[in-house]
TORKOL-852219 format. One record per atom (N, C-alpha, C): residue number from 1; residue in three letters; x, y, z. Coordinates in Angstrom, 3 decimals, decimal comma. Each point is the difference from the previous one (the first is absolute). Layout:
BEGIN
@k: NUM&r: ALA&c1: X&c2: Y&c3: Z
...
// end
This chain:
BEGIN
@k: 1&r: SER&c1: 67,127&c2: 50,438&c3: 120,308
@k: 1&r: SER&c1: 0,285&c2: -1,130&c3: -0,859
@k: 1&r: SER&c1: -0,616&c2: 0,206&c3: -1,392
@k: 2&r: LYS&c1: -1,244&c2: 0,510&c3: -0,028
@k: 2&r: LYS&c1: -0,676&c2: 0,244&c3: -1,278
@k: 2&r: LYS&c1: 0,718&c2: 1,093&c3: -0,787
@k: 3&r: ASP&c1: 0,440&c2: 1,068&c3: 0,703
@k: 3&r: ASP&c1: 0,726&c2: 1,086&c3: -0,656
@k: 3&r: ASP&c1: 1,333&c2: -0,487&c3: -0,551
@k: 4&r: LEU&c1: 0,671&c2: -0,849&c3: 0,759
@k: 4&r: LEU&c1: 1,286&c2: -0,534&c3: -0,430
@k: 4&r: LEU&c1: -0,161&c2: -0,879&c3: -1,231
@k: 5&r: LYS&c1: -1,047&c2: -0,837&c3: -0,004
@k: 5&r: LYS&c1: -0,264&c2: -0,845&c3: -1,167
@k: 5&r: LYS&c1: -0,309&c2: 0,856&c3: -1,224
@k: 6&r: GLY&c1: -0,760&c2: 1,056&c3: 0,203
@k: 6&r: GLY&c1: -0,322&c2: 0,901&c3: -1,106
@k: 6&r: GLY&c1: 1,246&c2: 0,670&c3: -0,549
@k: 7&r: ALA&c1: 0,888&c2: 0,412&c3: 0,890
@k: 7&r: ALA&c1: 1,253&c2: 0,630&c3: -0,422
@k: 7&r: ALA&c1: 0,855&c2: -0,995&c3: -0,780
@k: 8&r: MET&c1: 0,030&c2: -1,258&c3: 0,448
@k: 8&r: MET&c1: 0,767&c2: -1,037&c3: -0,714
@k: 8&r: MET&c1: -0,567&c2: -0,214&c3: -1,402
@k: 9&r: GLU&c1: -1,309&c2: -0,036&c3: -0,107
@k: 9&r: GLU&c1: -0,628&c2: -0,186&c3: -1,308
@k: 9&r: GLU&c1: 0,377&c2: 1,127&c3: -0,956
@k: 10&r: ILE&c1: 0,030&c2: 1,217&c3: 0,523
@k: 10&r: ILE&c1: 0,382&c2: 1,163&c3: -0,823
@k: 10&r: ILE&c1: 1,456&c2: -0,120&c3: -0,444
@k: 11&r: LEU&c1: 0,892&c2: -0,348&c3: 0,934
@k: 11&r: LEU&c1: 1,416&c2: -0,141&c3: -0,334
@k: 11&r: LEU&c1: 0,233&c2: -1,107&c3: -1,030
@k: 12&r: ILE&c1: -0,697&c2: -1,116&c3: 0,161
@k: 12&r: ILE&c1: 0,144&c2: -1,113&c3: -0,942
@k: 12&r: ILE&c1: -0,510&c2: 0,404&c3: -1,375
@k: 13&r: GLU&c1: -1,097&c2: 0,719&c3: -0,043
@k: 13&r: GLU&c1: -0,528&c2: 0,459&c3: -1,295
@k: 13&r: GLU&c1: 0,960&c2: 0,980&c3: -0,663
@k: 14&r: GLN&c1: 0,608&c2: 0,877&c3: 0,792
@k: 14&r: GLN&c1: 0,999&c2: 0,923&c3: -0,557
@k: 14&r: GLN&c1: 1,190&c2: -0,773&c3: -0,561
@k: 15&r: LYS&c1: 0,432&c2: -1,031&c3: 0,705
@k: 15&r: LYS&c1: 1,103&c2: -0,832&c3: -0,469
@k: 15&r: LYS&c1: -0,397&c2: -0,727&c3: -1,285
@k: 16&r: ARG&c1: -1,220&c2: -0,511&c3: -0,041
@k: 16&r: ARG&c1: -0,506&c2: -0,692&c3: -1,188
@k: 16&r: ARG&c1: -0,002&c2: 0,942&c3: -1,203
@k: 17&r: GLN&c1: -0,444&c2: 1,239&c3: 0,199
@k: 17&r: GLN&c1: -0,016&c2: 0,992&c3: -1,081
@k: 17&r: GLN&c1: 1,416&c2: 0,306&c3: -0,474
@k: 18&r: LYS&c1: 0,912&c2: 0,150&c3: 0,943
@k: 18&r: LYS&c1: 1,389&c2: 0,296&c3: -0,353
@k: 18&r: LYS&c1: 0,597&c2: -1,142&c3: -0,817
@k: 19&r: LEU&c1: -0,265&c2: -1,239&c3: 0,408
@k: 19&r: LEU&c1: 0,524&c2: -1,159&c3: -0,725
@k: 19&r: LEU&c1: -0,538&c2: -0,067&c3: -1,424
@k: 20&r: SER&c1: -1,211&c2: 0,481&c3: -0,193
@k: 20&r: SER&c1: -0,606&c2: -0,082&c3: -1,333
@k: 20&r: SER&c1: 0,546&c2: 1,059&c3: -0,956
@k: 21&r: THR&c1: 0,740&c2: 0,980&c3: 0,528
@k: 21&r: THR&c1: 0,479&c2: 1,088&c3: -0,859
@k: 21&r: THR&c1: 1,516&c2: 0,060&c3: -0,148
@k: 22&r: VAL&c1: 0,739&c2: -0,827&c3: 0,755
@k: 22&r: VAL&c1: 1,458&c2: 0,084&c3: -0,061
@k: 22&r: VAL&c1: 0,527&c2: -0,643&c3: -1,278
@k: 23&r: GLU&c1: 1,133&c2: 0,529&c3: -0,470
@k: 23&r: GLU&c1: 0,626&c2: -0,554&c3: -1,191
@k: 23&r: GLU&c1: 0,844&c2: -1,224&c3: 0,334
@k: 24&r: LYS&c1: 0,799&c2: 0,102&c3: 1,068
@k: 24&r: LYS&c1: 0,866&c2: -1,114&c3: 0,404
@k: 24&r: LYS&c1: -0,544&c2: -0,593&c3: 1,295
@k: 25&r: LEU&c1: -0,682&c2: -1,102&c3: -0,129
@k: 25&r: LEU&c1: -0,650&c2: -0,620&c3: 1,147
@k: 25&r: LEU&c1: 0,995&c2: -0,479&c3: 1,049
@k: 26&r: ASP&c1: 1,164&c2: -0,497&c3: -0,435
@k: 26&r: ASP&c1: 0,970&c2: -0,562&c3: 0,942
@k: 26&r: ASP&c1: 0,506&c2: 1,026&c3: 1,012
@k: 27&r: GLU&c1: -0,061&c2: 1,278&c3: -0,329
@k: 27&r: GLU&c1: 0,438&c2: 1,040&c3: 0,929
@k: 27&r: GLU&c1: -1,019&c2: 0,242&c3: 1,120
@k: 28&r: HIS&c1: -1,199&c2: -0,530&c3: -0,162
@k: 28&r: HIS&c1: -1,067&c2: 0,251&c3: 0,975
@k: 28&r: HIS&c1: -0,492&c2: -1,280&c3: 0,668
@k: 29&r: MET&c1: 0,747&c2: -1,091&c3: -0,171
@k: 29&r: MET&c1: -0,423&c2: -1,257&c3: 0,590
@k: 29&r: MET&c1: 0,422&c2: -0,058&c3: 1,463
@k: 30&r: ASP&c1: -0,954&c2: -0,213&c3: 0,858
@k: 30&r: ASP&c1: 0,238&c2: -0,173&c3: 1,420
@k: 30&r: ASP&c1: -1,059&c2: -0,963&c3: 0,513
@k: 31&r: PHE&c1: -0,044&c2: -0,180&c3: 1,303
@k: 31&r: PHE&c1: -0,939&c2: -0,968&c3: 0,573
@k: 31&r: PHE&c1: -1,446&c2: 0,361&c3: -0,327
@k: 32&r: ALA&c1: -0,363&c2: 1,261&c3: 0,122
@k: 32&r: ALA&c1: -1,369&c2: 0,416&c3: -0,299
@k: 32&r: ALA&c1: -0,331&c2: -0,252&c3: -1,471
@k: 33&r: SER&c1: 0,958&c2: 0,253&c3: -0,888
@k: 33&r: SER&c1: -0,215&c2: -0,251&c3: -1,428
@k: 33&r: SER&c1: -0,242&c2: -1,480&c3: -0,251
@k: 34&r: GLN&c1: 0,793&c2: -0,844&c3: 0,654
@k: 34&r: GLN&c1: -0,171&c2: -1,449&c3: -0,155
@k: 34&r: GLN&c1: -1,392&c2: -0,437&c3: 0,467
@k: 35&r: LEU&c1: -0,460&c2: 0,582&c3: 1,095
@k: 35&r: LEU&c1: -1,335&c2: -0,324&c3: 0,498
@k: 35&r: LEU&c1: -1,077&c2: 0,408&c3: -1,004
@k: 36&r: ILE&c1: 0,158&c2: 1,193&c3: -0,566
@k: 36&r: ILE&c1: -0,983&c2: 0,484&c3: -0,984
@k: 36&r: ILE&c1: -0,031&c2: -0,913&c3: -1,213
@k: 37&r: PHE&c1: 1,163&c2: -0,427&c3: -0,479
@k: 37&r: PHE&c1: 0,032&c2: -0,896&c3: -1,155
@k: 37&r: PHE&c1: -0,570&c2: -1,373&c3: 0,344
@k: 38&r: ALA&c1: 0,207&c2: -0,456&c3: 1,244
@k: 38&r: ALA&c1: -0,592&c2: -1,272&c3: 0,428
@k: 38&r: ALA&c1: -1,524&c2: 0,108&c3: -0,005
@k: 39&r: GLN&c1: -0,519&c2: 1,156&c3: 0,389
@k: 39&r: GLN&c1: -1,446&c2: 0,208&c3: -0,046
@k: 39&r: GLN&c1: -0,486&c2: 0,017&c3: -1,444
@k: 40&r: ASN&c1: 0,749&c2: 0,670&c3: -0,880
@k: 40&r: ASN&c1: -0,381&c2: 0,049&c3: -1,412
@k: 40&r: ASN&c1: -0,060&c2: -1,400&c3: -0,613
@k: 41&r: ARG&c1: 0,894&c2: -0,899&c3: 0,437
@k: 41&r: ARG&c1: 0,020&c2: -1,371&c3: -0,508
@k: 41&r: ARG&c1: -1,098&c2: -0,847&c3: 0,631
@k: 42&r: GLY&c1: -0,612&c2: 0,508&c3: 1,072
@k: 42&r: GLY&c1: -1,032&c2: -0,761&c3: 0,687
@k: 42&r: GLY&c1: 0,535&c2: -0,844&c3: 1,146
@k: 43&r: ASP&c1: 1,285&c2: 0,177&c3: 0,339
@k: 43&r: ASP&c1: 0,591&c2: -0,771&c3: 1,095
@k: 43&r: ASP&c1: -0,406&c2: 0,541&c3: 1,365
@k: 44&r: LEU&c1: -0,313&c2: 1,293&c3: 0,073
@k: 44&r: LEU&c1: -0,412&c2: 0,645&c3: 1,244
@k: 44&r: LEU&c1: -1,262&c2: 0,814&c3: -0,242
@k: 45&r: THR&c1: -0,742&c2: 0,226&c3: 1,070
@k: 45&r: THR&c1: -1,157&c2: 0,890&c3: -0,080
@k: 45&r: THR&c1: 0,444&c2: 1,413&c3: 0,372
@k: 46&r: ALA&c1: -0,854&c2: 0,970&c3: -0,262
@k: 46&r: ALA&c1: 0,291&c2: 1,383&c3: 0,389
@k: 46&r: ALA&c1: 0,175&c2: 0,086&c3: 1,518
@k: 47&r: GLU&c1: -0,816&c2: -0,757&c3: 0,732
@k: 47&r: GLU&c1: 0,101&c2: -0,015&c3: 1,464
@k: 47&r: GLU&c1: 1,349&c2: -0,565&c3: 0,451
@k: 48&r: ASN&c1: 0,491&c2: -1,052&c3: -0,683
@k: 48&r: ASN&c1: 1,331&c2: -0,553&c3: 0,314
@k: 48&r: ASN&c1: 1,077&c2: 1,060&c3: -0,179
@k: 49&r: VAL&c1: -0,055&c2: 0,714&c3: -1,112
@k: 49&r: VAL&c1: 1,004&c2: 1,023&c3: -0,297
@k: 49&r: VAL&c1: -0,055&c2: 1,104&c3: 1,059
@k: 50&r: ASN&c1: -1,206&c2: 0,473&c3: 0,296
@k: 50&r: ASN&c1: -0,163&c2: 1,054&c3: 1,003
@k: 50&r: ASN&c1: 0,567&c2: -0,435&c3: 1,353
@k: 51&r: GLN&c1: -0,307&c2: -1,228&c3: 0,399
@k: 51&r: GLN&c1: 0,461&c2: -0,495&c3: 1,301
@k: 51&r: GLN&c1: 1,519&c2: -0,128&c3: 0,041
@k: 52&r: CYS&c1: 0,604&c2: -0,505&c3: -1,084
@k: 52&r: CYS&c1: 1,465&c2: -0,136&c3: -0,044
@k: 52&r: CYS&c1: 0,685&c2: 1,357&c3: 0,089
@k: 53&r: VAL&c1: -0,502&c2: 0,969&c3: -0,745
@k: 53&r: VAL&c1: 0,606&c2: 1,335&c3: 0,023
@k: 53&r: VAL&c1: -0,186&c2: 0,636&c3: 1,372
@k: 54&r: LEU&c1: -1,180&c2: -0,156&c3: 0,574
@k: 54&r: LEU&c1: -0,263&c2: 0,542&c3: 1,338
@k: 54&r: LEU&c1: 0,956&c2: -0,599&c3: 1,024
@k: 55&r: GLU&c1: 0,159&c2: -1,319&c3: -0,031
@k: 55&r: GLU&c1: 0,900&c2: -0,655&c3: 0,952
@k: 55&r: GLU&c1: 1,442&c2: 0,433&c3: -0,229
@k: 56&r: MET&c1: 0,369&c2: 0,173&c3: -1,272
@k: 56&r: MET&c1: 1,352&c2: 0,438&c3: -0,319
@k: 56&r: MET&c1: 0,244&c2: 1,414&c3: 0,573
@k: 57&r: MET&c1: -0,979&c2: 0,868&c3: -0,125
@k: 57&r: MET&c1: 0,143&c2: 1,376&c3: 0,488
@k: 57&r: MET&c1: 0,050&c2: 0,052&c3: 1,526
@k: 58&r: ILE&c1: -0,788&c2: -0,834&c3: 0,649
@k: 58&r: ILE&c1: -0,075&c2: 0,038&c3: 1,465
@k: 58&r: ILE&c1: 1,152&c2: -0,767&c3: 0,630
@k: 59&r: ALA&c1: 0,295&c2: -1,187&c3: -0,505
@k: 59&r: ALA&c1: 0,973&c2: -0,874&c3: 0,650
@k: 59&r: ALA&c1: 1,442&c2: 0,300&c3: -0,398
@k: 60&r: ALA&c1: 0,220&c2: 0,479&c3: -1,195
@k: 60&r: ALA&c1: 1,366&c2: 0,139&c3: -0,513
@k: 60&r: ALA&c1: 0,914&c2: 0,828&c3: 0,901
@k: 61&r: PRO&c1: -0,401&c2: 1,171&c3: 0,475
@k: 61&r: PRO&c1: 0,938&c2: 0,775&c3: 0,824
@k: 61&r: PRO&c1: 0,449&c2: -0,751&c3: 1,255
@k: 62&r: ASP&c1: -0,916&c2: -0,719&c3: 0,631
@k: 62&r: ASP&c1: 0,344&c2: -0,725&c3: 1,217
@k: 62&r: ASP&c1: 0,914&c2: -1,172&c3: -0,308
@k: 63&r: THR&c1: -0,368&c2: -0,834&c3: -0,972
@k: 63&r: THR&c1: 0,820&c2: -1,166&c3: -0,313
@k: 63&r: THR&c1: 1,338&c2: 0,413&c3: -0,601
@k: 64&r: LEU&c1: 0,012&c2: 1,069&c3: -0,761
@k: 64&r: LEU&c1: 1,250&c2: 0,477&c3: -0,588
@k: 64&r: LEU&c1: 0,972&c2: 0,438&c3: 1,092
@k: 65&r: SER&c1: -0,494&c2: 0,740&c3: 0,977
@k: 65&r: SER&c1: 0,895&c2: 0,482&c3: 1,053
@k: 65&r: SER&c1: 0,568&c2: -1,161&c3: 0,809
@k: 66&r: VAL&c1: -0,802&c2: -1,024&c3: 0,273
@k: 66&r: VAL&c1: 0,483&c2: -1,169&c3: 0,736
@k: 66&r: VAL&c1: 1,034&c2: -0,755&c3: -0,833
@k: 67&r: THR&c1: -0,277&c2: -0,187&c3: -1,281
@k: 67&r: THR&c1: 0,926&c2: -0,699&c3: -0,889
@k: 67&r: THR&c1: 1,327&c2: 0,744&c3: -0,093
@k: 68&r: LEU&c1: -0,057&c2: 1,312&c3: -0,190
@k: 68&r: LEU&c1: 1,228&c2: 0,795&c3: -0,081
@k: 68&r: LEU&c1: 0,787&c2: -0,049&c3: 1,305
@k: 69&r: PHE&c1: -0,697&c2: 0,034&c3: 1,122
@k: 69&r: PHE&c1: 0,659&c2: -0,071&c3: 1,300
@k: 69&r: PHE&c1: 0,802&c2: -1,291&c3: 0,111
@k: 70&r: PHE&c1: -0,636&c2: -1,139&c3: -0,298
@k: 70&r: PHE&c1: 0,702&c2: -1,277&c3: 0,113
@k: 70&r: PHE&c1: 1,105&c2: -0,131&c3: -1,040
@k: 71&r: MET&c1: -0,205&c2: 0,551&c3: -1,185
@k: 71&r: MET&c1: 1,042&c2: -0,035&c3: -1,016
@k: 71&r: MET&c1: 1,232&c2: 0,769&c3: 0,488
@k: 72&r: LEU&c1: -0,208&c2: 1,174&c3: 0,575
@k: 72&r: LEU&c1: 1,115&c2: 0,809&c3: 0,496
@k: 72&r: LEU&c1: 0,705&c2: -0,681&c3: 1,175
@k: 73&r: ILE&c1: -0,763&c2: -0,652&c3: 0,875
@k: 73&r: ILE&c1: 0,599&c2: -0,754&c3: 1,109
@k: 73&r: ILE&c1: 0,891&c2: -1,105&c3: -0,550
@k: 74&r: LEU&c1: -0,507&c2: -0,761&c3: -0,980
@k: 74&r: LEU&c1: 0,780&c2: -1,098&c3: -0,571
@k: 74&r: LEU&c1: 1,262&c2: 0,505&c3: -0,696
@k: 75&r: ILE&c1: -0,120&c2: 1,108&c3: -0,714
@k: 75&r: ILE&c1: 1,184&c2: 0,571&c3: -0,655
@k: 75&r: ILE&c1: 1,024&c2: 0,424&c3: 1,047
@k: 76&r: ALA&c1: -0,467&c2: 0,632&c3: 1,067
@k: 76&r: ALA&c1: 0,915&c2: 0,442&c3: 1,062
@k: 76&r: ALA&c1: 0,689&c2: -1,187&c3: 0,668
@k: 77&r: GLU&c1: -0,689&c2: -1,132&c3: 0,093
@k: 77&r: GLU&c1: 0,575&c2: -1,179&c3: 0,636
@k: 77&r: GLU&c1: 0,944&c2: -0,772&c3: -0,931
@k: 78&r: HIS&c1: -0,010&c2: 0,321&c3: -1,277
@k: 78&r: HIS&c1: 0,832&c2: -0,707&c3: -0,977
@k: 78&r: HIS&c1: 0,794&c2: 1,017&c3: -0,833
@k: 79&r: PRO&c1: 1,110&c2: 0,495&c3: 0,550
@k: 79&r: PRO&c1: 0,766&c2: 1,053&c3: -0,674
@k: 79&r: PRO&c1: 0,520&c2: -0,400&c3: -1,383
@k: 80&r: THR&c1: 0,259&c2: -1,280&c3: -0,232
@k: 80&r: THR&c1: 0,469&c2: -0,402&c3: -1,335
@k: 80&r: THR&c1: -1,101&c2: 0,198&c3: -1,041
@k: 81&r: VAL&c1: -1,237&c2: -0,225&c3: 0,395
@k: 81&r: VAL&c1: -1,128&c2: 0,239&c3: -0,908
@k: 81&r: VAL&c1: -0,119&c2: 1,491&c3: -0,296
@k: 82&r: GLU&c1: 0,166&c2: 0,814&c3: 1,039
@k: 82&r: GLU&c1: -0,042&c2: 1,454&c3: -0,182
@k: 82&r: GLU&c1: 1,076&c2: 0,450&c3: -0,977
@k: 83&r: GLU&c1: 1,200&c2: -0,542&c3: 0,152
@k: 83&r: GLU&c1: 1,099&c2: 0,365&c3: -0,896
@k: 83&r: GLU&c1: -0,312&c2: -0,395&c3: -1,444
@k: 84&r: GLU&c1: -0,558&c2: -1,198&c3: -0,182
@k: 84&r: GLU&c1: -0,368&c2: -0,443&c3: -1,349
@k: 84&r: GLU&c1: -1,068&c2: 0,912&c3: -0,603
@k: 85&r: MET&c1: -0,974&c2: 0,392&c3: 0,822
@k: 85&r: MET&c1: -1,054&c2: 0,897&c3: -0,481
@k: 85&r: MET&c1: 0,579&c2: 1,347&c3: -0,422
@k: 86&r: MET&c1: 0,913&c2: 0,525&c3: 0,809
@k: 86&r: MET&c1: 0,602&c2: 1,289&c3: -0,325
@k: 86&r: MET&c1: 0,806&c2: -0,076&c3: -1,295
@k: 87&r: ARG&c1: 0,721&c2: -1,108&c3: -0,195
@k: 87&r: ARG&c1: 0,748&c2: -0,177&c3: -1,255
@k: 87&r: ARG&c1: -0,941&c2: -0,049&c3: -1,196
@k: 88&r: GLU&c1: -1,108&c2: -0,702&c3: 0,155
@k: 88&r: GLU&c1: -0,956&c2: -0,086&c3: -1,105
@k: 88&r: GLU&c1: -0,611&c2: 1,366&c3: -0,311
@k: 89&r: ILE&c1: -0,338&c2: 0,742&c3: 1,043
@k: 89&r: ILE&c1: -0,547&c2: 1,349&c3: -0,203
@k: 89&r: ILE&c1: 1,011&c2: 0,874&c3: -0,733
@k: 90&r: GLU&c1: 1,251&c2: -0,050&c3: 0,428
@k: 90&r: GLU&c1: 1,048&c2: 0,794&c3: -0,651
@k: 90&r: GLU&c1: 0,202&c2: -0,421&c3: -1,450
@k: 91&r: THR&c1: -0,123&c2: -1,307&c3: -0,287
@k: 91&r: THR&c1: 0,148&c2: -0,505&c3: -1,366
@k: 91&r: THR&c1: -1,128&c2: 0,518&c3: -0,890
@k: 92&r: VAL&c1: -1,206&c2: -0,018&c3: 0,517
@k: 92&r: VAL&c1: -1,164&c2: 0,420&c3: -0,792
@k: 92&r: VAL&c1: -0,085&c2: 1,513&c3: -0,118
@k: 93&r: VAL&c1: 0,177&c2: 0,696&c3: 1,122
@k: 93&r: VAL&c1: -0,207&c2: 1,446&c3: 0,042
@k: 93&r: VAL&c1: 1,251&c2: 0,757&c3: -0,427
@k: 94&r: GLY&c1: 1,170&c2: -0,538&c3: 0,309
@k: 94&r: GLY&c1: 1,244&c2: 0,690&c3: -0,326
@k: 94&r: GLY&c1: 0,186&c2: 1,220&c3: 0,881
@k: 95&r: LYS&c1: 0,390&c2: 1,107&c3: -0,619
@k: 95&r: LYS&c1: 0,287&c2: 1,238&c3: 0,740
@k: 95&r: LYS&c1: -1,233&c2: 0,876&c3: 0,175
@k: 96&r: GLN&c1: -1,126&c2: -0,436&c3: -0,567
@k: 96&r: GLN&c1: -1,228&c2: 0,804&c3: 0,124
@k: 96&r: GLN&c1: -0,458&c2: 0,051&c3: 1,448
@k: 97&r: GLU&c1: -0,682&c2: 1,073&c3: 0,332
@k: 97&r: GLU&c1: -0,554&c2: 0,127&c3: 1,339
@k: 97&r: GLU&c1: -1,253&c2: -0,874&c3: 0,095
@k: 98&r: LEU&c1: -0,152&c2: -0,726&c3: 1,094
@k: 98&r: LEU&c1: -1,173&c2: -0,849&c3: 0,184
@k: 98&r: LEU&c1: -1,257&c2: 0,851&c3: 0,162
@k: 99&r: GLN&c1: -1,083&c2: -0,482&c3: -0,584
@k: 99&r: GLN&c1: -1,293&c2: 0,677&c3: 0,115
@k: 99&r: GLN&c1: -1,031&c2: -1,018&c3: 0,442
@k: 100&r: SER&c1: -1,034&c2: 0,478&c3: 0,696
@k: 100&r: SER&c1: -1,055&c2: -0,926&c3: 0,413
@k: 100&r: SER&c1: -0,844&c2: -0,390&c3: -1,189
// end
């Protein structure tokens, strides 16, 4: 637990350094960036930021897989929704090959 917290602190500091040197901030805004800026404003403590990032790193893969599973089940159960999604993808992407 202590090693993991230390690793999170290092990652957050690296992110903080990166944010301080980028030219276009909007290209680097994500949840961790928002947390860092909330700390800079005094809305969160360093411990709050560390805990949020730690929980995001640990919990996200599990909750994401469950969410995706149920989303795919719902899409499979509602073929008209699937068709609408495919039309929207084709409208946005066109003839380009899909990429992750």
